SENU-59750 format. One line per 4 residues: number of its first residue (from 0); for each residue x negated, y negated, z negated of C-alpha. Coordinates in Angstrom, 1 decimal. Layout:
N
NUM	X:Y:Z | ...;
//
This chain:
497
0	58.4:-151.2:-211.8 | 56.6:-154.4:-212.8 | 53.3:-155.3:-211.0 | 51.4:-158.6:-210.4;
4	52.6:-160.6:-207.4 | 49.4:-160.3:-205.3 | 49.4:-156.5:-205.5 | 53.1:-156.4:-204.8;
8	52.6:-158.3:-201.5 | 49.5:-156.2:-200.5 | 50.8:-152.8:-201.5 | 54.3:-153.5:-200.3;
12	52.8:-154.5:-196.9 | 51.1:-151.1:-196.8 | 54.2:-149.3:-197.7 | 56.3:-151.3:-195.3;
16	54.1:-150.1:-192.4 | 54.1:-146.5:-193.7 | 57.9:-146.4:-194.0 | 58.1:-146.6:-190.2;
20	56.9:-143.0:-190.1 | 59.4:-140.2:-190.4 | 57.1:-138.1:-192.6 | 56.5:-140.8:-195.2;
24	57.8:-139.9:-198.7 | 58.2:-141.7:-202.1 | 59.5:-140.0:-205.2 | 60.0:-141.4:-208.7;
28	59.5:-139.2:-211.8 | 59.8:-140.0:-215.5 | 57.4:-138.7:-218.2 | 58.8:-139.4:-221.7;
32	60.5:-142.6:-220.6 | 57.4:-143.6:-218.5 | 58.2:-144.1:-214.8 | 55.7:-143.1:-212.2;
36	55.9:-143.6:-208.4 | 54.4:-140.9:-206.1 | 53.6:-141.9:-202.5 | 52.4:-139.5:-199.8;
40	52.9:-138.2:-196.2 | 54.7:-134.9:-196.3 | 52.9:-133.5:-193.2 | 49.4:-134.1:-194.6;
44	49.7:-132.6:-198.1 | 49.6:-129.0:-199.3 | 53.1:-128.4:-200.5 | 52.1:-125.4:-202.5;
48	49.8:-127.6:-204.7 | 52.5:-130.2:-204.9 | 55.3:-127.9:-206.0 | 53.4:-125.3:-208.1;
52	50.7:-127.4:-209.8 | 51.1:-131.2:-209.5 | 54.9:-131.7:-210.2 | 55.2:-129.0:-212.9;
56	52.4:-130.5:-214.9 | 54.2:-133.9:-215.0 | 56.7:-132.3:-217.4 | 55.2:-132.9:-220.8;
60	56.3:-130.5:-223.5 | 55.2:-132.8:-226.3 | 58.1:-135.3:-226.7 | 56.0:-137.6:-228.7;
64	53.2:-137.9:-226.1 | 53.3:-141.3:-224.4 | 51.6:-141.9:-221.1 | 50.6:-145.5:-220.9;
68	47.5:-145.4:-218.6 | 46.5:-143.7:-215.5 | 43.5:-142.2:-217.3 | 45.8:-140.4:-219.7;
72	47.8:-139.1:-216.7 | 44.6:-138.0:-215.0 | 43.6:-136.0:-218.1 | 47.0:-134.4:-218.1;
76	46.7:-132.9:-214.5 | 44.6:-129.8:-213.9 | 43.4:-131.0:-210.5 | 39.8:-131.5:-209.4;
80	39.6:-134.4:-206.9 | 41.2:-137.4:-208.6 | 40.1:-141.0:-208.8 | 41.4:-144.3:-210.1;
84	41.0:-147.4:-207.9 | 42.4:-150.9:-207.2 | 40.8:-151.1:-203.7 | 43.7:-151.3:-201.3;
88	41.4:-150.5:-198.3 | 40.4:-147.2:-200.0 | 44.1:-146.5:-200.9 | 45.1:-147.0:-197.2;
92	42.4:-144.7:-195.9 | 43.1:-142.0:-198.5 | 46.8:-142.1:-197.9 | 46.4:-141.4:-194.3;
96	43.9:-138.6:-195.1 | 46.5:-136.6:-197.1 | 46.0:-137.9:-200.6 | 48.8:-138.7:-203.0;
100	49.0:-142.2:-204.5 | 50.4:-142.4:-208.1 | 51.5:-145.6:-209.8 | 52.5:-145.9:-213.4;
104	54.8:-148.5:-214.8 | 52.7:-149.5:-217.7 | 49.4:-149.7:-215.8 | 50.2:-151.6:-212.6;
108	46.7:-152.9:-211.9 | 45.3:-149.7:-210.4 | 46.3:-146.5:-208.6 | 45.6:-142.9:-209.1;
112	44.5:-141.0:-205.9 | 44.9:-137.2:-205.9 | 43.6:-135.1:-203.1 | 46.4:-132.7:-202.1;
116	45.3:-132.6:-198.5 | 46.2:-129.5:-196.6 | 42.9:-129.4:-194.7 | 43.2:-125.9:-193.3;
120	46.4:-126.5:-191.3 | 45.7:-126.0:-187.6 | 42.2:-124.6:-188.0 | 41.2:-121.3:-186.6;
124	40.2:-118.6:-189.2 | 37.5:-116.9:-187.1 | 34.2:-118.5:-186.3 | 32.7:-116.4:-183.5;
128	30.5:-118.4:-181.1 | 32.7:-118.2:-178.0 | 30.5:-120.1:-175.4 | 27.0:-119.2:-176.6;
132	27.1:-115.5:-176.7 | 24.1:-113.3:-177.4 | 23.8:-109.5:-177.2 | 21.7:-109.2:-180.4;
136	21.7:-111.3:-183.5 | 24.6:-112.9:-185.5 | 27.7:-114.0:-183.7 | 28.8:-116.6:-186.3;
140	29.5:-120.2:-185.1 | 30.8:-123.4:-186.5 | 34.5:-124.3:-186.8 | 36.6:-127.5:-186.7;
144	36.4:-128.2:-190.4 | 33.2:-130.1:-191.4 | 33.2:-128.9:-195.0 | 33.3:-125.3:-193.8;
148	30.4:-126.0:-191.4 | 28.3:-127.5:-194.2 | 29.1:-124.5:-196.3 | 27.9:-122.1:-193.5;
152	24.8:-124.2:-193.1 | 23.9:-124.1:-196.9 | 24.3:-120.3:-196.8 | 21.5:-120.2:-194.2;
156	19.3:-122.9:-195.8 | 19.6:-122.2:-199.5 | 17.3:-124.9:-200.7 | 17.5:-128.2:-202.6;
160	15.6:-129.8:-199.8 | 18.7:-129.7:-197.6 | 20.3:-133.1:-197.8 | 23.7:-134.1:-196.3;
164	24.9:-137.7:-196.0 | 28.4:-138.8:-194.9 | 29.4:-141.7:-192.7 | 32.9:-142.7:-191.7;
168	33.2:-143.6:-188.0 | 36.2:-144.7:-186.0 | 38.5:-147.7:-186.6 | 41.6:-145.5:-186.0;
172	40.4:-142.0:-186.6 | 38.3:-142.6:-189.7 | 36.3:-139.5:-188.8 | 33.9:-138.0:-191.3;
176	30.5:-137.6:-189.8 | 27.6:-135.9:-191.7 | 23.9:-135.8:-191.0 | 21.8:-133.0:-192.4;
180	18.0:-132.8:-192.8 | 15.3:-131.4:-195.0 | 14.1:-134.0:-197.5 | 10.3:-134.1:-197.7;
184	9.9:-132.3:-194.4 | 11.8:-134.3:-191.7 | 10.1:-137.4:-190.6 | 11.7:-140.4:-192.4;
188	11.7:-142.4:-189.1 | 14.1:-140.0:-187.5 | 16.4:-140.1:-190.5 | 16.6:-143.9:-190.6;
192	17.0:-144.0:-186.8 | 20.0:-141.6:-186.9 | 21.6:-143.6:-189.8 | 21.1:-146.9:-188.0;
196	22.6:-145.6:-184.8 | 25.7:-144.1:-186.5 | 26.3:-147.1:-188.8 | 26.2:-149.4:-185.8;
200	29.0:-147.6:-183.9 | 32.2:-149.6:-183.5 | 34.6:-147.1:-181.8 | 38.3:-146.4:-182.2;
204	38.6:-142.5:-182.1 | 35.8:-140.0:-182.4 | 37.0:-136.8:-180.7 | 33.9:-134.7:-180.7;
208	30.2:-134.8:-181.3 | 29.8:-135.2:-177.6 | 31.4:-138.7:-178.1 | 28.7:-139.5:-180.6;
212	26.0:-138.1:-178.2 | 27.1:-140.5:-175.5 | 27.3:-143.5:-177.8 | 24.0:-143.2:-179.6;
216	21.8:-142.2:-176.7 | 19.2:-144.8:-175.6 | 19.9:-144.2:-171.9 | 23.5:-144.1:-171.0;
220	22.9:-143.5:-167.2 | 21.0:-140.3:-167.3 | 22.6:-136.9:-166.4 | 20.2:-135.1:-168.7;
224	21.4:-134.2:-172.2 | 19.2:-136.0:-174.8 | 20.4:-134.1:-177.8 | 21.0:-130.4:-178.3;
228	24.7:-129.5:-178.6 | 25.5:-126.1:-180.0 | 28.2:-124.1:-181.9 | 25.7:-121.6:-183.2;
232	24.6:-121.7:-186.9 | 21.2:-120.1:-186.3 | 20.3:-122.6:-183.6 | 21.1:-125.6:-185.8;
236	19.3:-123.9:-188.7 | 16.2:-123.5:-186.6 | 16.4:-127.1:-185.5 | 16.7:-128.5:-189.0;
240	13.9:-126.3:-190.4 | 11.7:-127.4:-187.5 | 12.1:-131.0:-188.6 | 15.1:-132.3:-186.6;
244	18.2:-134.1:-187.8 | 21.6:-132.5:-187.3 | 24.9:-134.4:-186.9 | 28.3:-132.9:-187.7;
248	31.7:-134.4:-186.9 | 35.0:-133.4:-188.5 | 37.4:-131.7:-186.0 | 34.8:-130.1:-183.7;
252	32.9:-126.8:-183.8 | 29.9:-128.3:-182.2 | 26.9:-130.0:-183.9 | 24.1:-132.0:-182.2;
256	20.5:-132.2:-183.2 | 17.5:-134.3:-182.3 | 15.0:-135.4:-181.3 | 15.2:-132.8:-178.5;
260	13.1:-132.1:-175.5 | 13.8:-130.7:-172.1 | 12.4:-127.3:-172.9 | 14.7:-126.9:-175.9;
264	17.6:-126.4:-173.5 | 15.9:-123.2:-172.1 | 15.5:-121.7:-175.5 | 18.0:-119.0:-176.6;
268	18.4:-117.7:-180.2 | 18.2:-114.2:-178.6 | 14.5:-114.9:-177.9 | 13.7:-114.6:-181.6;
272	15.7:-111.4:-182.1 | 13.7:-109.6:-179.4 | 10.0:-108.8:-179.4 | 7.9:-111.8:-178.5;
276	6.8:-110.3:-175.2 | 10.4:-109.8:-174.1 | 11.5:-113.1:-175.5 | 8.8:-114.9:-173.6;
280	9.6:-113.0:-170.4 | 13.3:-113.9:-170.5 | 12.6:-117.5:-171.3 | 10.2:-117.8:-168.3;
284	12.9:-116.1:-166.1 | 15.4:-118.8:-167.1 | 13.0:-121.6:-166.2 | 12.2:-120.0:-162.8;
288	15.9:-119.5:-162.2 | 16.7:-123.1:-162.8 | 13.9:-124.2:-160.4 | 15.3:-121.8:-157.8;
292	18.9:-123.1:-158.4 | 17.9:-126.7:-157.9 | 15.7:-126.4:-154.8 | 16.9:-123.3:-152.9;
296	19.7:-124.8:-150.8 | 17.8:-128.0:-150.1 | 14.8:-126.0:-148.9 | 17.1:-124.0:-146.6;
300	18.4:-127.2:-145.0 | 14.9:-128.8:-144.7 | 13.5:-125.7:-143.0 | 16.3:-125.2:-140.4;
304	16.7:-128.9:-139.7 | 13.2:-130.4:-139.7 | 10.6:-127.7:-140.4 | 11.7:-124.6:-138.5;
308	8.1:-124.0:-137.4 | 7.3:-123.1:-141.0 | 9.7:-120.2:-140.9 | 7.8:-116.9:-140.6;
312	8.4:-115.0:-137.4 | 9.7:-112.0:-139.3 | 12.5:-114.2:-140.7 | 13.2:-116.3:-137.7;
316	15.0:-113.5:-135.9 | 17.5:-112.6:-138.7 | 18.2:-116.4:-139.3 | 18.9:-117.0:-135.6;
320	21.1:-114.0:-135.4 | 23.1:-114.9:-138.6 | 23.6:-118.5:-137.4 | 24.3:-117.7:-133.7;
324	28.0:-118.3:-133.9 | 28.0:-121.0:-136.7 | 29.1:-124.3:-135.1 | 28.0:-126.5:-138.0;
328	24.6:-127.9:-138.8 | 22.9:-126.5:-142.0 | 23.9:-129.5:-144.1 | 27.7:-129.0:-143.5;
332	27.2:-125.3:-143.9 | 25.6:-125.7:-147.3 | 28.1:-128.3:-148.5 | 31.0:-126.1:-147.6;
336	29.7:-123.1:-149.6 | 28.5:-125.2:-152.5 | 31.9:-126.9:-152.8 | 33.6:-123.6:-152.6;
340	31.5:-122.3:-155.4 | 32.2:-125.4:-157.5 | 36.0:-125.0:-156.9 | 35.9:-121.4:-158.0;
344	33.9:-122.3:-161.0 | 36.2:-125.1:-162.1 | 39.4:-123.1:-161.4 | 38.0:-120.1:-163.4;
348	37.1:-122.3:-166.3 | 40.6:-123.9:-166.5 | 42.6:-120.7:-166.2 | 43.1:-118.1:-169.0;
352	40.1:-115.9:-169.5 | 41.3:-112.7:-167.8 | 42.8:-114.6:-164.9 | 39.7:-116.8:-164.5;
356	37.4:-113.8:-164.4 | 39.6:-112.1:-161.7 | 39.7:-115.3:-159.7 | 36.0:-115.7:-159.8;
360	35.2:-112.2:-158.7 | 38.0:-111.6:-156.2 | 37.9:-115.2:-154.9 | 34.2:-115.2:-154.4;
364	34.2:-111.9:-152.5 | 37.3:-112.7:-150.3 | 36.3:-116.2:-149.4 | 32.6:-115.2:-148.8;
368	33.5:-112.4:-146.4 | 36.2:-114.5:-144.7 | 33.7:-117.4:-144.2 | 31.1:-115.2:-142.6;
372	33.7:-113.4:-140.5 | 35.1:-116.8:-139.3 | 31.5:-118.0:-138.4 | 31.8:-120.9:-140.9;
376	28.5:-119.9:-142.5 | 25.7:-117.4:-142.3 | 25.0:-114.3:-144.4 | 21.6:-115.5:-145.5;
380	23.0:-118.8:-146.8 | 25.8:-117.0:-148.6 | 23.2:-115.0:-150.5 | 21.1:-118.1:-151.3;
384	24.1:-120.1:-152.6 | 25.4:-117.2:-154.6 | 22.0:-116.6:-156.2 | 21.5:-120.3:-157.0;
388	24.9:-120.4:-158.7 | 24.0:-117.4:-160.7 | 20.6:-118.9:-161.6 | 22.3:-122.0:-163.0;
392	24.2:-119.9:-165.5 | 21.0:-118.5:-167.0 | 20.6:-121.6:-169.2 | 21.8:-120.9:-172.8;
396	23.1:-124.4:-173.2 | 26.2:-125.3:-171.1 | 25.5:-129.0:-170.8 | 22.2:-128.5:-169.0;
400	23.8:-126.3:-166.4 | 26.1:-129.2:-165.5 | 23.0:-131.3:-164.9 | 21.5:-128.6:-162.6;
404	24.7:-128.7:-160.6 | 24.5:-132.4:-160.0 | 20.8:-132.3:-159.2 | 21.4:-129.6:-156.6;
408	23.7:-131.8:-154.6 | 21.2:-134.7:-154.9 | 18.5:-132.6:-153.3 | 20.8:-131.3:-150.6;
412	21.6:-134.8:-149.5 | 18.0:-135.9:-149.5 | 16.8:-132.8:-147.6 | 19.4:-133.4:-144.9;
416	18.2:-136.9:-144.4 | 14.5:-136.6:-144.7 | 13.7:-132.9:-144.9 | 10.8:-131.8:-147.0;
420	9.8:-135.5:-147.6 | 13.2:-136.1:-149.1 | 12.8:-133.2:-151.5 | 9.4:-134.5:-152.6;
424	10.7:-138.1:-153.0 | 13.6:-136.8:-155.0 | 11.3:-134.7:-157.2 | 9.0:-137.7:-157.9;
428	12.0:-139.9:-158.8 | 13.5:-137.3:-161.1 | 10.1:-136.7:-162.7 | 9.6:-140.5:-163.2;
432	13.1:-140.7:-164.7 | 12.2:-137.8:-167.1 | 9.0:-139.6:-168.1 | 11.0:-142.6:-169.3;
436	13.6:-140.7:-171.3 | 13.4:-140.5:-175.1 | 15.3:-138.7:-177.8 | 15.3:-140.7:-181.1;
440	12.1:-142.3:-179.8 | 10.4:-139.0:-178.9 | 9.3:-138.5:-175.2 | 11.7:-136.1:-173.5;
444	9.0:-134.0:-171.8 | 6.8:-133.6:-174.8 | 4.6:-131.4:-175.3 | 4.0:-131.3:-171.6;
448	3.9:-135.1:-171.3 | 2.3:-136.6:-173.3 | 0.3:-133.4:-173.4 | -0.1:-131.8:-176.8;
452	-2.6:-129.2:-177.7 | 0.0:-127.0:-179.4 | 2.5:-125.8:-176.8 | 3.7:-122.8:-178.7;
456	7.4:-121.9:-178.7 | 8.0:-123.9:-175.5 | 7.6:-122.1:-172.2 | 6.5:-118.9:-174.1;
460	7.4:-117.6:-177.5 | 4.4:-116.6:-179.7 | 4.6:-113.9:-182.3 | 6.0:-115.0:-185.7;
464	2.6:-114.6:-187.4 | 1.2:-117.3:-185.1 | 4.3:-119.4:-184.8 | 4.2:-120.6:-188.4;
468	3.9:-124.4:-187.9 | 6.5:-127.0:-187.0 | 6.1:-128.8:-183.6 | 3.5:-131.5:-183.9;
472	5.5:-134.0:-181.8 | 8.2:-134.1:-184.5 | 5.6:-135.4:-186.9 | 7.0:-133.5:-189.9;
476	5.8:-134.3:-193.4 | 4.9:-130.7:-193.9 | 3.5:-129.0:-190.8 | 3.3:-125.4:-192.1;
480	6.5:-123.3:-192.3 | 5.0:-120.3:-193.9 | 1.6:-118.7:-194.5 | 0.1:-116.7:-191.7;
484	0.2:-113.0:-192.3 | -1.3:-109.8:-190.9 | 0.4:-106.5:-190.9 | -1.4:-104.1:-193.3;
488	-3.0:-101.1:-191.6 | -1.5:-97.7:-192.3 | -3.6:-95.7:-194.9 | -3.6:-92.6:-192.8;
492	-1.5:-90.2:-190.9 | 1.1:-88.8:-193.3 | 1.2:-85.6:-191.2 | -2.3:-84.8:-192.4;
496	-1.3:-84.6:-196.0;
//
């Protein structure tokens, strides 16, 4: 097959590298005396399309038909995704993405790229949200295929305002990353910020959206998540319609959205599927539970080590009785139990589901009773640590529960060194740290700091007829989601008729 010398060197260099792989294939076909060369990786293509559609249509019934250009060959094939190019960089990328490269003897200046990629291989068929479960409401979540995820998103937001833009990231992985937003509603500043951050990434392999989260965040040293990570379609839909920007990555069922605030991580989709009174109550319970989880163990240490005079007389007797045979100071007692809980949690998470559940329940009961019987800890502290561990699981987003676990140990150390003063110093330091955090340029504690007049749908969830505006701190181009409405009054008791 004759080609110009420059392309022979460049394309042959690409083929020479590809030949090192066992799954590389090249076949030569003839169409009415016209030779064509087909190049592909056998493990990346859909063999059903290759055998039943592509190759059979290369057999031309008209013996007088001459194929002299790639355009004529393209018109002959009943396939959708085809393109002609002479860009060797694009050819290399598409070859390793599962596309077939076709060369024709009489048209050696360009190449025909045909998408026969078997994109469904290795992907799960069911898209239940496994880690963000809710009792009421839809159970659908995202999957590992980015095109499927965008399809699911468009089913929820059936509007021309929904815009998706694709960016290729990863020098080795060439991962497809998409951003989604509402054109004319989302603040342009956030859209441009996300594009700039993603386009500036120079990384080798993008495994997950959590990788993008860590790279694009402004503060790399904070334990707090700056962007909302979720596998639920309804949560991302709500974020986009509120004026946020969502980021999807191929190969992961999780999407991230921003700008996010601290209070976003205490909001569950279930809050909107229940009456607003119940939704507000459960959301408030989550916030109280997180506060208890962070400070309960450290307050126990501070009271028994430095401020035992503050313990009420009614509680002093039971505490002395429970700790009468414990040989360790409160700090070591708490550290022992907290580390035991963390070991059970990590072991349960790494084991198969049924085994992990059994280990968590049986291990917690056995170790707890054995620790009390061996006088390694007190009954009261066992109850406190168990409740604090349970309270950390009330958060609907998993990443914020990891932050709570780290903060709990920080306050335990400070309280053991300085008592109540250590707890207050730690609280002030954490609060100052939160004041400095930003998500896509938006303060992390907004609307509490800076204080905004509209704090609806933050700590409490207002009724839908009053919650019809987008958050003001997102600076959306259109603030109103929908018109306020009033339920029409009944026209009378039907039983009277």
